[in-house]
A tleap script that builds the chain and sets N, CA, C and O, in Angstrom:
source leaprc.protein.ff14SB
mol = sequence {
  NMET ARG LYS ASN LYS LYS TYR THR GLY GLU
  PHE LYS GLU LYS VAL VAL LYS GLU TYR LEU
  SER GLY GLN HIE GLY GLY LEU ASP THR VAL
  ALA LYS ILE TYR ASP VAL ARG ASN VAL SER
  GLN LEU LYS LYS TRP VAL LYS LYS TYR ARG
  GLU ASP PRO THR SER LEU HIE ARG GLU ASN
  ARG GLY ARG LYS LYS LEU SER SER LYS THR
  ASP LYS SER ARG GLU GLU LEU LEU GLN GLU
  LYS ILE ASP TYR LEU THR MET GLU ASN ALA
  ILE LEU LYS LYS TRP VAL GLN LEU ILE LYS
  GLU LYS CHIE
}
set mol.1.N position { 0.843 -1.179 0.000 }
set mol.1.CA position { 0.000 0.000 0.000 }
set mol.1.C position { 0.889 1.244 0.000 }
set mol.1.O position { 1.799 1.378 0.818 }
set mol.2.N position { 0.602 2.149 -0.939 }
set mol.2.CA position { 1.407 3.363 -1.037 }
set mol.2.C position { 0.903 4.436 -0.086 }
set mol.2.O position { -0.296 4.576 0.160 }
set mol.3.N position { 1.842 5.172 0.428 }
set mol.3.CA position { 1.499 6.295 1.280 }
set mol.3.C position { 1.185 7.502 0.390 }
set mol.3.O position { 1.817 7.692 -0.649 }
set mol.4.N position { 0.217 8.308 0.799 }
set mol.4.CA position { -0.123 9.499 0.025 }
set mol.4.C position { 1.074 10.420 -0.063 }
set mol.4.O position { 1.820 10.600 0.900 }
set mol.5.N position { 1.240 10.993 -1.227 }
set mol.5.CA position { 2.354 11.889 -1.464 }
set mol.5.C position { 1.839 13.321 -1.403 }
set mol.5.O position { 0.812 13.640 -2.002 }
set mol.6.N position { 2.543 14.175 -0.688 }
set mol.6.CA position { 2.129 15.567 -0.574 }
set mol.6.C position { 3.066 16.416 -1.419 }
set mol.6.O position { 4.285 16.362 -1.263 }
set mol.7.N position { 2.482 17.197 -2.311 }
set mol.7.CA position { 3.261 18.031 -3.217 }
set mol.7.C position { 3.187 19.482 -2.756 }
set mol.7.O position { 2.140 19.947 -2.305 }
set mol.8.N position { 4.299 20.187 -2.872 }
set mol.8.CA position { 4.322 21.598 -2.492 }
set mol.8.C position { 3.658 22.435 -3.580 }
set mol.8.O position { 3.519 22.000 -4.723 }
set mol.9.N position { 3.257 23.626 -3.205 }
set mol.9.CA position { 2.657 24.540 -4.163 }
set mol.9.C position { 3.610 24.895 -5.294 }
set mol.9.O position { 3.203 25.021 -6.449 }
set mol.10.N position { 4.880 25.053 -4.948 }
set mol.10.CA position { 5.886 25.386 -5.963 }
set mol.10.C position { 6.020 24.251 -6.977 }
set mol.10.O position { 6.110 24.487 -8.182 }
set mol.11.N position { 6.033 23.013 -6.468 }
set mol.11.CA position { 6.135 21.850 -7.348 }
set mol.11.C position { 4.929 21.780 -8.285 }
set mol.11.O position { 5.084 21.581 -9.490 }
set mol.12.N position { 3.733 21.945 -7.730 }
set mol.12.CA position { 2.516 21.895 -8.532 }
set mol.12.C position { 2.560 22.942 -9.643 }
set mol.12.O position { 2.250 22.659 -10.801 }
set mol.13.N position { 2.953 24.159 -9.261 }
set mol.13.CA position { 2.999 25.244 -10.246 }
set mol.13.C position { 4.026 24.939 -11.339 }
set mol.13.O position { 3.776 25.190 -12.518 }
set mol.14.N position { 5.164 24.404 -10.950 }
set mol.14.CA position { 6.211 24.060 -11.915 }
set mol.14.C position { 5.710 23.016 -12.911 }
set mol.14.O position { 5.918 23.155 -14.116 }
set mol.15.N position { 5.055 21.978 -12.413 }
set mol.15.CA position { 4.553 20.907 -13.269 }
set mol.15.C position { 3.465 21.435 -14.208 }
set mol.15.O position { 3.452 21.100 -15.392 }
set mol.16.N position { 2.570 22.244 -13.690 }
set mol.16.CA position { 1.491 22.797 -14.513 }
set mol.16.C position { 2.067 23.689 -15.611 }
set mol.16.O position { 1.658 23.596 -16.768 }
set mol.17.N position { 3.010 24.548 -15.248 }
set mol.17.CA position { 3.621 25.424 -16.258 }
set mol.17.C position { 4.347 24.609 -17.325 }
set mol.17.O position { 4.328 24.957 -18.505 }
set mol.18.N position { 4.977 23.535 -16.902 }
set mol.18.CA position { 5.662 22.646 -17.842 }
set mol.18.C position { 4.666 22.035 -18.824 }
set mol.18.O position { 4.924 21.965 -20.026 }
set mol.19.N position { 3.528 21.597 -18.296 }
set mol.19.CA position { 2.488 21.027 -19.159 }
set mol.19.C position { 1.938 22.083 -20.116 }
set mol.19.O position { 1.790 21.829 -21.312 }
set mol.20.N position { 1.636 23.269 -19.582 }
set mol.20.CA position { 1.050 24.323 -20.410 }
set mol.20.C position { 2.018 24.838 -21.474 }
set mol.20.O position { 1.588 25.366 -22.500 }
set mol.21.N position { 3.303 24.691 -21.239 }
set mol.21.CA position { 4.280 25.124 -22.244 }
set mol.21.C position { 4.231 24.233 -23.484 }
set mol.21.O position { 4.594 24.665 -24.577 }
set mol.22.N position { 3.782 22.988 -23.312 }
set mol.22.CA position { 3.642 22.066 -24.431 }
set mol.22.C position { 4.940 21.446 -24.919 }
set mol.22.O position { 4.933 20.772 -25.949 }
set mol.23.N position { 6.050 21.645 -24.226 }
set mol.23.CA position { 7.348 21.140 -24.674 }
set mol.23.C position { 7.486 19.628 -24.542 }
set mol.23.O position { 8.206 18.995 -25.314 }
set mol.24.N position { 6.790 19.049 -23.556 }
set mol.24.CA position { 6.981 17.618 -23.290 }
set mol.24.C position { 5.784 16.776 -23.697 }
set mol.24.O position { 5.737 15.587 -23.381 }
set mol.25.N position { 4.837 17.348 -24.374 }
set mol.25.CA position { 3.687 16.562 -24.810 }
set mol.25.C position { 2.509 16.699 -23.869 }
set mol.25.O position { 2.263 17.772 -23.317 }
set mol.26.N position { 1.780 15.603 -23.687 }
set mol.26.CA position { 0.541 15.617 -22.928 }
set mol.26.C position { 0.704 15.408 -21.438 }
set mol.26.O position { 1.808 15.406 -20.893 }
set mol.27.N position { -0.435 15.232 -20.809 }
set mol.27.CA position { -0.477 15.051 -19.355 }
set mol.27.C position { 0.292 13.805 -18.915 }
set mol.27.O position { 1.023 13.835 -17.925 }
set mol.28.N position { 0.121 12.717 -19.654 }
set mol.28.CA position { 0.797 11.463 -19.276 }
set mol.28.C position { 2.313 11.626 -19.225 }
set mol.28.O position { 2.968 11.176 -18.285 }
set mol.29.N position { 2.851 12.267 -20.238 }
set mol.29.CA position { 4.307 12.441 -20.315 }
set mol.29.C position { 4.823 13.317 -19.183 }
set mol.29.O position { 5.811 12.987 -18.527 }
set mol.30.N position { 4.145 14.433 -18.964 }
set mol.30.CA position { 4.574 15.351 -17.896 }
set mol.30.C position { 4.451 14.671 -16.536 }
set mol.30.O position { 5.316 14.838 -15.676 }
set mol.31.N position { 3.376 13.905 -16.341 }
set mol.31.CA position { 3.191 13.191 -15.070 }
set mol.31.C position { 4.328 12.193 -14.839 }
set mol.31.O position { 4.807 12.048 -13.715 }
set mol.32.N position { 4.755 11.513 -15.890 }
set mol.32.CA position { 5.861 10.544 -15.753 }
set mol.32.C position { 7.177 11.246 -15.470 }
set mol.32.O position { 7.958 10.793 -14.634 }
set mol.33.N position { 7.426 12.350 -16.163 }
set mol.33.CA position { 8.683 13.085 -15.963 }
set mol.33.C position { 8.816 13.546 -14.519 }
set mol.33.O position { 9.889 13.426 -13.927 }
set mol.34.N position { 7.735 14.074 -13.946 }
set mol.34.CA position { 7.779 14.634 -12.592 }
set mol.34.C position { 7.306 13.655 -11.519 }
set mol.34.O position { 7.178 14.025 -10.352 }
set mol.35.N position { 7.048 12.422 -11.907 }
set mol.35.CA position { 6.634 11.376 -10.977 }
set mol.35.C position { 5.369 11.750 -10.205 }
set mol.35.O position { 5.280 11.564 -8.992 }
set mol.36.N position { 4.400 12.281 -10.941 }
set mol.36.CA position { 3.071 12.519 -10.361 }
set mol.36.C position { 2.306 11.222 -10.574 }
set mol.36.O position { 2.115 10.794 -11.712 }
set mol.37.N position { 1.874 10.605 -9.508 }
set mol.37.CA position { 1.320 9.261 -9.565 }
set mol.37.C position { 0.005 9.174 -10.336 }
set mol.37.O position { -0.281 8.155 -10.966 }
set mol.38.N position { -0.789 10.231 -10.289 }
set mol.38.CA position { -2.119 10.161 -10.868 }
set mol.38.C position { -2.306 11.302 -11.865 }
set mol.38.O position { -2.207 12.473 -11.499 }
set mol.39.N position { -2.574 10.963 -13.111 }
set mol.39.CA position { -2.746 11.974 -14.163 }
set mol.39.C position { -3.963 12.844 -13.867 }
set mol.39.O position { -3.951 14.037 -14.171 }
set mol.40.N position { -5.008 12.275 -13.283 }
set mol.40.CA position { -6.196 13.071 -12.966 }
set mol.40.C position { -5.864 14.158 -11.939 }
set mol.40.O position { -6.480 15.223 -11.941 }
set mol.41.N position { -4.896 13.890 -11.068 }
set mol.41.CA position { -4.460 14.911 -10.113 }
set mol.41.C position { -3.848 16.084 -10.852 }
set mol.41.O position { -4.098 17.241 -10.513 }
set mol.42.N position { -3.056 15.789 -11.849 }
set mol.42.CA position { -2.442 16.844 -12.658 }
set mol.42.C position { -3.514 17.645 -13.398 }
set mol.42.O position { -3.393 18.863 -13.534 }
set mol.43.N position { -4.555 16.972 -13.872 }
set mol.43.CA position { -5.666 17.665 -14.531 }
set mol.43.C position { -6.317 18.663 -13.567 }
set mol.43.O position { -6.642 19.788 -13.948 }
set mol.44.N position { -6.502 18.235 -12.322 }
set mol.44.CA position { -7.108 19.114 -11.316 }
set mol.44.C position { -6.225 20.332 -11.060 }
set mol.44.O position { -6.726 21.449 -10.925 }
set mol.45.N position { -4.913 20.116 -10.992 }
set mol.45.CA position { -3.988 21.235 -10.783 }
set mol.45.C position { -4.078 22.226 -11.931 }
set mol.45.O position { -4.084 23.437 -11.711 }
set mol.46.N position { -4.147 21.714 -13.160 }
set mol.46.CA position { -4.224 22.587 -14.338 }
set mol.46.C position { -5.510 23.412 -14.284 }
set mol.46.O position { -5.496 24.616 -14.539 }
set mol.47.N position { -6.617 22.754 -13.952 }
set mol.47.CA position { -7.902 23.460 -13.854 }
set mol.47.C position { -7.839 24.552 -12.790 }
set mol.47.O position { -8.256 25.684 -13.036 }
set mol.48.N position { -7.315 24.216 -11.598 }
set mol.48.CA position { -7.189 25.203 -10.524 }
set mol.48.C position { -6.293 26.358 -10.943 }
set mol.48.O position { -6.589 27.521 -10.669 }
set mol.49.N position { -5.199 26.025 -11.609 }
set mol.49.CA position { -4.238 27.054 -12.032 }
set mol.49.C position { -4.883 28.018 -13.023 }
set mol.49.O position { -4.661 29.227 -12.954 }
set mol.50.N position { -5.671 27.487 -13.932 }
set mol.50.CA position { -6.343 28.347 -14.908 }
set mol.50.C position { -7.366 29.262 -14.250 }
set mol.50.O position { -7.552 30.397 -14.689 }
set mol.51.N position { -8.028 28.784 -13.208 }
set mol.51.CA position { -9.011 29.594 -12.490 }
set mol.51.C position { -8.336 30.654 -11.620 }
set mol.51.O position { -8.736 31.818 -11.608 }
set mol.52.N position { -7.302 30.223 -10.891 }
set mol.52.CA position { -6.589 31.125 -9.984 }
set mol.52.C position { -5.182 30.565 -9.743 }
set mol.52.O position { -5.026 29.589 -9.010 }
set mol.53.N position { -4.162 31.173 -10.350 }
set mol.53.CA position { -2.797 30.636 -10.235 }
set mol.53.C position { -2.281 30.508 -8.799 }
set mol.53.O position { -1.408 29.682 -8.535 }
set mol.54.N position { -2.797 31.298 -7.884 }
set mol.54.CA position { -2.325 31.217 -6.498 }
set mol.54.C position { -2.977 30.077 -5.727 }
set mol.54.O position { -2.538 29.751 -4.625 }
set mol.55.N position { -4.017 29.467 -6.288 }
set mol.55.CA position { -4.760 28.441 -5.553 }
set mol.55.C position { -3.927 27.179 -5.304 }
set mol.55.O position { -4.228 26.417 -4.386 }
set mol.56.N position { -2.893 26.952 -6.104 }
set mol.56.CA position { -2.066 25.760 -5.906 }
set mol.56.C position { -1.226 25.841 -4.639 }
set mol.56.O position { -0.747 24.822 -4.141 }
set mol.57.N position { -1.049 27.036 -4.123 }
set mol.57.CA position { -0.220 27.228 -2.926 }
set mol.57.C position { -1.025 27.156 -1.633 }
set mol.57.O position { -0.453 27.174 -0.543 }
set mol.58.N position { -2.342 27.076 -1.747 }
set mol.58.CA position { -3.187 27.030 -0.549 }
set mol.58.C position { -3.539 25.588 -0.204 }
set mol.58.O position { -3.754 24.756 -1.085 }
set mol.59.N position { -3.591 25.317 1.068 }
set mol.59.CA position { -3.988 23.996 1.553 }
set mol.59.C position { -5.505 23.993 1.678 }
set mol.59.O position { -6.064 24.799 2.422 }
set mol.60.N position { -6.175 23.102 0.965 }
set mol.60.CA position { -7.635 23.083 0.965 }
set mol.60.C position { -8.226 21.825 1.577 }
set mol.60.O position { -9.433 21.602 1.493 }
set mol.61.N position { -7.392 21.008 2.187 }
set mol.61.CA position { -7.906 19.782 2.770 }
set mol.61.C position { -8.392 20.035 4.186 }
set mol.61.O position { -7.994 21.006 4.830 }
set mol.62.N position { -9.260 19.145 4.664 }
set mol.62.CA position { -9.725 19.211 6.041 }
set mol.62.C position { -10.911 20.140 6.215 }
set mol.62.O position { -11.453 20.678 5.249 }
set mol.63.N position { -11.301 20.316 7.465 }
set mol.63.CA position { -12.431 21.176 7.778 }
set mol.63.C position { -12.066 22.631 7.617 }
set mol.63.O position { -10.931 23.043 7.857 }
set mol.64.N position { -13.043 23.389 7.211 }
set mol.64.CA position { -12.855 24.829 7.087 }
set mol.64.C position { -13.040 25.467 8.463 }
set mol.64.O position { -13.900 25.052 9.240 }
set mol.65.N position { -12.234 26.467 8.748 }
set mol.65.CA position { -12.370 27.174 10.020 }
set mol.65.C position { -13.598 28.077 9.953 }
set mol.65.O position { -13.912 28.648 8.909 }
set mol.66.N position { -14.276 28.191 11.078 }
set mol.66.CA position { -15.442 29.054 11.140 }
set mol.66.C position { -15.009 30.509 11.100 }
set mol.66.O position { -14.110 30.921 11.833 }
set mol.67.N position { -15.639 31.265 10.258 }
set mol.67.CA position { -15.324 32.684 10.194 }
set mol.67.C position { -16.139 33.415 11.248 }
set mol.67.O position { -17.057 32.845 11.838 }
set mol.68.N position { -15.805 34.669 11.481 }
set mol.68.CA position { -16.551 35.446 12.470 }
set mol.68.C position { -17.989 35.636 12.018 }
set mol.68.O position { -18.892 35.745 12.848 }
set mol.69.N position { -18.215 35.679 10.689 }
set mol.69.CA position { -19.566 35.805 10.165 }
set mol.69.C position { -20.387 34.583 10.548 }
set mol.69.O position { -21.542 34.716 10.951 }
set mol.70.N position { -19.804 33.395 10.427 }
set mol.70.CA position { -20.490 32.163 10.789 }
set mol.70.C position { -20.743 32.124 12.283 }
set mol.70.O position { -21.819 31.720 12.723 }
set mol.71.N position { -19.750 32.546 13.072 }
set mol.71.CA position { -19.924 32.593 14.521 }
set mol.71.C position { -21.058 33.537 14.889 }
set mol.71.O position { -21.863 33.244 15.772 }
set mol.72.N position { -21.111 34.652 14.215 }
set mol.72.CA position { -22.134 35.640 14.501 }
set mol.72.C position { -23.520 35.068 14.225 }
set mol.72.O position { -24.428 35.225 15.041 }
set mol.73.N position { -23.689 34.414 13.095 }
set mol.73.CA position { -24.987 33.852 12.766 }
set mol.73.C position { -25.360 32.752 13.758 }
set mol.73.O position { -26.535 32.570 14.079 }
set mol.74.N position { -24.357 32.021 14.241 }
set mol.74.CA position { -24.626 30.993 15.242 }
set mol.74.C position { -25.109 31.646 16.536 }
set mol.74.O position { -26.043 31.160 17.176 }
set mol.75.N position { -24.471 32.740 16.910 }
set mol.75.CA position { -24.898 33.469 18.108 }
set mol.75.C position { -26.313 33.996 17.942 }
set mol.75.O position { -27.116 33.952 18.874 }
set mol.76.N position { -26.608 34.490 16.757 }
set mol.76.CA position { -27.963 34.992 16.496 }
set mol.76.C position { -28.984 33.862 16.585 }
set mol.76.O position { -30.072 34.044 17.130 }
set mol.77.N position { -28.631 32.705 16.053 }
set mol.77.CA position { -29.535 31.558 16.134 }
set mol.77.C position { -29.784 31.145 17.579 }
set mol.77.O position { -30.909 30.824 17.962 }
set mol.78.N position { -28.730 31.159 18.366 }
set mol.78.CA position { -28.885 30.809 19.786 }
set mol.78.C position { -29.751 31.836 20.511 }
set mol.78.O position { -30.565 31.473 21.360 }
set mol.79.N position { -29.579 33.106 20.183 }
set mol.79.CA position { -30.388 34.146 20.818 }
set mol.79.C position { -31.858 33.990 20.431 }
set mol.79.O position { -32.745 34.170 21.265 }
set mol.80.N position { -32.114 33.652 19.157 }
set mol.80.CA position { -33.486 33.409 18.719 }
set mol.80.C position { -34.097 32.244 19.488 }
set mol.80.O position { -35.262 32.292 19.882 }
set mol.81.N position { -33.307 31.205 19.698 }
set mol.81.CA position { -33.784 30.036 20.439 }
set mol.81.C position { -34.122 30.427 21.884 }
set mol.81.O position { -35.143 30.008 22.430 }
set mol.82.N position { -33.253 31.228 22.485 }
set mol.82.CA position { -33.503 31.696 23.861 }
set mol.82.C position { -34.786 32.513 23.918 }
set mol.82.O position { -35.611 32.322 24.812 }
set mol.83.N position { -34.952 33.418 22.967 }
set mol.83.CA position { -36.157 34.254 22.930 }
set mol.83.C position { -37.415 33.403 22.778 }
set mol.83.O position { -38.424 33.642 23.442 }
set mol.84.N position { -37.341 32.398 21.886 }
set mol.84.CA position { -38.488 31.515 21.669 }
set mol.84.C position { -38.834 30.748 22.942 }
set mol.84.O position { -40.002 30.665 23.324 }
set mol.85.N position { -37.821 30.190 23.597 }
set mol.85.CA position { -38.068 29.421 24.818 }
set mol.85.C position { -38.592 30.300 25.946 }
set mol.85.O position { -39.425 29.865 26.742 }
set mol.86.N position { -38.105 31.539 26.016 }
set mol.86.CA position { -38.600 32.485 27.022 }
set mol.86.C position { -40.079 32.770 26.788 }
set mol.86.O position { -40.874 32.789 27.727 }
set mol.87.N position { -40.444 32.994 25.510 }
set mol.87.CA position { -41.833 33.247 25.168 }
set mol.87.C position { -42.693 32.023 25.490 }
set mol.87.O position { -43.784 32.150 26.047 }
set mol.88.N position { -42.197 30.849 25.136 }
set mol.88.CA position { -42.928 29.616 25.404 }
set mol.88.C position { -43.144 29.425 26.903 }
set mol.88.O position { -44.228 29.031 27.333 }
set mol.89.N position { -42.129 29.701 27.683 }
set mol.89.CA position { -42.225 29.601 29.139 }
set mol.89.C position { -43.275 30.568 29.686 }
set mol.89.O position { -44.053 30.206 30.569 }
set mol.90.N position { -43.299 31.784 29.167 }
set mol.90.CA position { -44.276 32.781 29.619 }
set mol.90.C position { -45.699 32.328 29.282 }
set mol.90.O position { -46.613 32.506 30.088 }
set mol.91.N position { -45.888 31.747 28.106 }
set mol.91.CA position { -47.219 31.255 27.714 }
set mol.91.C position { -47.662 30.132 28.639 }
set mol.91.O position { -48.813 30.105 29.073 }
set mol.92.N position { -46.764 29.211 28.942 }
set mol.92.CA position { -47.111 28.094 29.819 }
set mol.92.C position { -47.453 28.579 31.230 }
set mol.92.O position { -48.384 28.071 31.855 }
set mol.93.N position { -46.701 29.561 31.726 }
set mol.93.CA position { -46.995 30.122 33.055 }
set mol.93.C position { -48.377 30.764 33.059 }
set mol.93.O position { -49.141 30.606 34.012 }
set mol.94.N position { -48.692 31.487 31.994 }
set mol.94.CA position { -50.001 32.132 31.887 }
set mol.94.C position { -51.101 31.078 31.830 }
set mol.94.O position { -52.142 31.233 32.468 }
set mol.95.N position { -50.880 30.013 31.075 }
set mol.95.CA position { -51.851 28.930 30.942 }
set mol.95.C position { -52.103 28.248 32.296 }
set mol.95.O position { -53.248 27.972 32.654 }
set mol.96.N position { -51.029 27.982 33.039 }
set mol.96.CA position { -51.163 27.361 34.372 }
set mol.96.C position { -51.943 28.291 35.292 }
set mol.96.O position { -52.773 27.826 36.074 }
set mol.97.N position { -51.692 29.599 35.214 }
set mol.97.CA position { -52.390 30.570 36.036 }
set mol.97.C position { -53.887 30.597 35.706 }
set mol.97.O position { -54.717 30.681 36.611 }
set mol.98.N position { -54.232 30.526 34.425 }
set mol.98.CA position { -55.650 30.521 34.016 }
set mol.98.C position { -56.359 29.258 34.494 }
set mol.98.O position { -57.518 29.315 34.905 }
set mol.99.N position { -55.668 28.115 34.442 }
set mol.99.CA position { -56.255 26.857 34.918 }
set mol.99.C position { -56.512 26.934 36.417 }
set mol.99.O position { -57.561 26.496 36.889 }
set mol.100.N position { -55.568 27.487 37.167 }
set mol.100.CA position { -55.733 27.614 38.625 }
set mol.100.C position { -56.909 28.529 38.956 }
set mol.100.O position { -57.636 28.274 39.916 }
set mol.101.N position { -57.102 29.579 38.182 }
set mol.101.CA position { -58.198 30.530 38.435 }
set mol.101.C position { -59.558 29.874 38.191 }
set mol.101.O position { -60.530 30.213 38.866 }
set mol.102.N position { -59.644 28.943 37.238 }
set mol.102.CA position { -60.924 28.270 36.940 }
set mol.102.C position { -61.317 27.302 38.045 }
set mol.102.O position { -62.506 27.083 38.278 }
set mol.103.N position { -60.348 26.724 38.725 }
set mol.103.CA position { -60.660 25.724 39.761 }
set mol.103.C position { -60.697 26.341 41.073 }
set mol.103.O position { -60.943 25.661 42.069 }
savepdb mol mol.pdb
quit
């Protein structure tokens, strides 16, 4: 079983530029020259590079960190929940009071 290989952003950019230059042929040839195990991985790098050349240098694996905007919306959701439960509690207290008054 092979261990996953981690490539640096500089390496990815170098390989993609080499492929885009067209000097060594297609994806298969460039992948063999630079020992990239999976040609589809190289395709993904090329696509990312065309969209945003700096994206190859960013680590995109794993969970995304919560931004302050997300934290804020979570706080707002919790406050809404508190408000709802407070209102529900007040209604139940009023209902219990009305039942006691009838008996």
